C-alpha positions in Angstrom: 111.7 -63.1 117.6 112.6 -65.3 120.5 109.1 -66.5 121.2 106.8 -66.1 117.9 104.0 -67.7 119.2 103.0 -64.7 121.6 102.5 -62.2 119.1 99.4 -64.6 118.6 98.8 -64.3 122.3 98.3 -60.0 122.1 95.3 -60.9 119.5 93.7 -63.3 121.6 94.1 -62.1 125.1 91.8 -59.2 126.9 93.9 -56.2 127.9 94.9 -56.6 131.4 95.0 -54.4 133.8 98.2 -52.3 135.6 98.5 -55.2 138.3 97.7 -58.4 136.2 100.2 -60.3 134.1 99.7 -63.1 130.7 101.8 -66.3 131.0 102.0 -68.8 128.7 103.2 -72.4 129.0 105.1 -74.1 126.7 107.1 -71.5 124.7 109.7 -72.9 122.2 112.7 -70.7 121.8 113.4 -70.6 117.7 116.6 -68.0 118.0 119.6 -66.9 119.4 120.5 -63.3 119.7 122.9 -61.0 121.7 122.6 -57.2 122.6 119.2 -55.1 122.9 117.6 -52.2 121.8 120.4 -51.0 118.7 123.1 -53.4 119.2 120.7 -56.5 119.1 121.9 -58.9 116.9 120.5 -62.2 115.7 122.9 -64.9 116.2 121.5 -68.3 115.1 119.0 -70.9 115.3 118.3 -72.1 118.2 118.2 -75.8 119.1 115.7 -75.6 122.0 116.3 -79.0 124.2 114.2 -77.8 127.5 112.0 -81.1 128.9 109.0 -81.8 128.1 106.3 -81.5 131.3 103.6 -84.3 132.0 101.1 -83.3 128.8 104.5 -83.2 126.3 104.8 -79.3 126.0 108.1 -77.4 127.1 108.5 -77.0 130.8 108.9 -73.5 130.2 106.9 -70.5 130.8 106.8 -66.9 130.1 105.1 -64.0 131.7 103.9 -61.0 129.1 
């Protein structure tokens, strides 16, 4: 899992319509990987150097 905290978002977010998306802010990336599907491989730990925003959270948004 690249962003494991997104698993929790699946538990607490309501079902979305086809024209909606969930935006999660402040996600931290923990893993590096290569490939996709059957060729997916974990390639090591990721040290996330993304700068924090004004609130102290990582300045990143992921749309689920």
